[in-house]
N, C-alpha and C positions, 0 to 999 in steps of 0.2 A: 597891534592894529585893532581898532574897535570893531564890534560886530556890525555896526552901522556902515562902516567902510567896507568890511570884508564881503558882505552879502551882495551888494550891487556888483563888485568886481568878479565875484564867483559867477553871477548870473551872466555877465558878459562872457566869461570863459566858456560856459557850457551852452548857451543859447545858440541854436543853429544846427549845423551838421554834427556838432559834438554830442549833443543830447539825442538827436535823431539816430545817430549810429549806436548809442547806448540802448535805445529802444529796439532797434533792429537786432542787436546781439542778444538782448534779453528775451527775444522771441525765436532765437535760433536753436538748432538741434543741441549744441553743446553749450547751452546758455550760461551755465554756472562758470565753466572754465573760461569761456569767451569774455564774459563780463568781467571776471577777475583779472584776466590778462589785459583787457582794455584799460581798466582803472590803473593797474600797475604801470603800463606804458605811459599814461597820462601823468602819474605821479613822478615818474623819473624825468620826463621832459620838462614839466613845470618847475621842479626843483632845480634842474640844471640852469634853465634860463633865468630864474629869479636870482640864484647864486651868482651867475656870471655877471648879471646886471648890477648886483649889490657891490661886488668887488671891483668891477670897472668904475663905477660911480665913486666909490671910496678912494680909488687910486687917482682919479682926475676929477675933482669937484669943479663943477662949471660955475661961471659967474651968473648972477641973476639975469642979466640981459640975454645971455645965450640960452638960458632956460626958457625965457619968454619967447625967444624966436622958435625953439623947438616945439613949444606948446602950440604956436600958431601954424606951424608946418603940419602937425598932427591934426589940428582942426581942419585945415584946408584939405588934407588927404581924406578925412572922414566925410566932409561935404561932397567931394568928388565922388567917393564910393557910394554915398546915399543916392546921388542923382543917377549914377550908373545902374544901381540895383533897380531903381524905379523905371528907368527907361527900358530895361531889358526884362521886366517882370513877366511879360507875356511869352517870350521866347526862351527863357532860361530853362535848362534841363538838369535833373539831378546828376551828380558825378557818376561816371561809369562804375567806380568801385563800389558804390552803394548797393548795386545789385548782387554783389558778392557776399554781403553781410550775413544773410540768413544761412548760407552754407559755408560760412568761414570757419576757420580753426583758431585755436588760441594764439598761435604764432602770428597770424594775420591780425587778429584783434590787438595784440600787444603793439605791433608796428604801427597800426592805425591810431591807437591812443597816443603813442609817442609822437607821431608826425602831426596829427590834428591839434593836440593841446600844446605842442611845442612850437609849431611853425605856421599855424593859421594866423593871418595878419592881425586880427583883433586880439588873439591870445598872446601873441609876441609882445604887442604894445601893452597889454595889461600886466603881464609878468614882468616886463622891464620897468613898468611904472611902479609896481610893488617893490622891486629890488632897489631902484633908485630913490624912491620915497623913504625907505627905511635907512638908506645910507645918508641921505641928506639930513634926516632927523637925528642921526647919531645912534639909532636903535640897532640892537643886535639882529643878526640875520634870523635867529630863532623866532623872532616876532612874525615871520612870514608863515609859521606853522598853521595858524588859524585860517589864513587865506587858502592854503593848500588843502587842509582837511574839509573845509566847507565846499570847495570846488569838487573834491573827490566824492563827497557825500551826495551832491547834486547829480554827479555822473553815475552814481550807484543806484539812484532812486528807482529806475525801471526794474532792475534785477531784485532790489529789496521789495518792490511792489509784488513781484511774481512770488517771492518767498513767503510774504506775509498774507497776500490776498488770494494767491492760487489762480483759480479759473476766472474769477472776476478781473484780475489784472490781465490775464491772457486774452480776454475779450476786449478790454479797454485799450490796451497798448497798441494793437494794430490800427484802431480808429485814430488814436493820437498820432501814430506814425503817418498815417495817410493824410491827415490834416496838415501836419507840418510839411510833408512833401509837397502838397498842393499849394501851400501858402508860404513857401520858403522865403519869398521876397518880403512878406510882412515881418517874419522873424528876423531877417537880416536888417531891415530898417529899424526894428525896435532895438537890436543890439547896437547898431551904430548910434542911435539916438541916446541910449544909456551911456555909451562910452564918451560921446560928445559932451554930455552933461558932466560926467566925471572929469574930463579934461579941462573943461572951463571953470570948475570949482576947485 
């Protein structure tokens, strides 16, 4: 997969609660261990979903008409989701588990990374799209490595910022975290928009 294809897909994977969680963990007490565990859980779940999608698609290649139907089902689902996000923008609250992140431990961080990156709706769709796309092109599963590495790099950005920038990152990350929390609906709409564009193209 080319870098021009991989980067937008990776952005869809991490934009939203995935990156927000990484920022929370990078500002937690055990931030090194928590961040590493979070990225490790994400790597495992993404790899599993992409691999499963790849082999399922290889075992049962669909006809062009059914692929077109599936595409429009995904488009309709995304449009409904976009409308729902906009309608509930004033009343939506952050998930309850987000309050546990700053005091979390590596085990919690690993489980969160596994569940968020493996089972969040847009992430499932993206990972399945990568696996089925590689299968339909006759490409080896190993070609998904670039997608996985770029996604994990984006997830690691907050902790890498703390490592390289120190106090400056520690001052900036809480502000970024608060902005993303207050404007979660904007981030969600952007993610849906990017995935919608990728689906249609």
